[in-house]
N, C-alpha and C positions, 0 to 999 in steps of 0.2 A: 266736420269742417266741410263747407261748400267750396267748390272750385270756382275760381274767377275766370273771366275771359283771358287774362293774362296767363293763368296757370295752364290752360288748355293750349294757348298759342305757343307756349314754351315747350310742348311736347314734340314739336317738329324742328327739324334741322334743315334749312334755317327755319326759324319761328315764323308763323303766319301772323298777320295783324289781328287785333282784337275785333275789328269790324268784320273780317272774314269769319271769325268763330261766331260772332253775333248773327251774321247771315245764315250760317248753318243752323244755329239754334232756332231761328225764326222761320226756316224753311224757304228762305229767299234764294239760297244757293245750297249745293250739296258737295261735300268733300268727294274727291275723285282719286284714283290711283293709290299711291303709297300712303297718302294722308288718310284715306278711308281705312286702310289696313291698320294703321297706327291707332286710330280711334277705336276700331273694333277690338284690338288687342288690349288697349288700355282699359276699356270698360267691360271686356270679356263678354262681347255680345256678337251676334251674327250681323252680317251686312244688311240682311233684310230686316232685322230688328231696328237697326240704326236708321234705315230709311223709311221706318213705319210700315213695312209690308206684312208684318207679323207682330203678334203680342208676345211670342216666345222668345226669350233672350237667346236661347240656343235652339237650333232646329235639329229635329231627329232625322234619320235617313229618308223617311217618306216625305217629310216637309221639303227637305233639299231637292228631292227628285221633282215634287209638284212645283216648286219655285222655278226650277229650270224648264219644266214643261210649260209654264205660264209665261215665261219670258219671251216666247216667240210669238 
């Protein structure tokens, strides 16, 4: 079963709008703060994967260190 915009919007308390979720999916906006953590936990992926910075769903220790180094 595929998730709908409504399904994803309901993950949050309070729920976010379907247009917000759509903007996240299309790269017009990015989730921040606690919403980002909720999405990463739900999909069981790293923040870098969710933001498209890596193709690895989970980063190993070396990738985490490299990501932090490149952030500056």
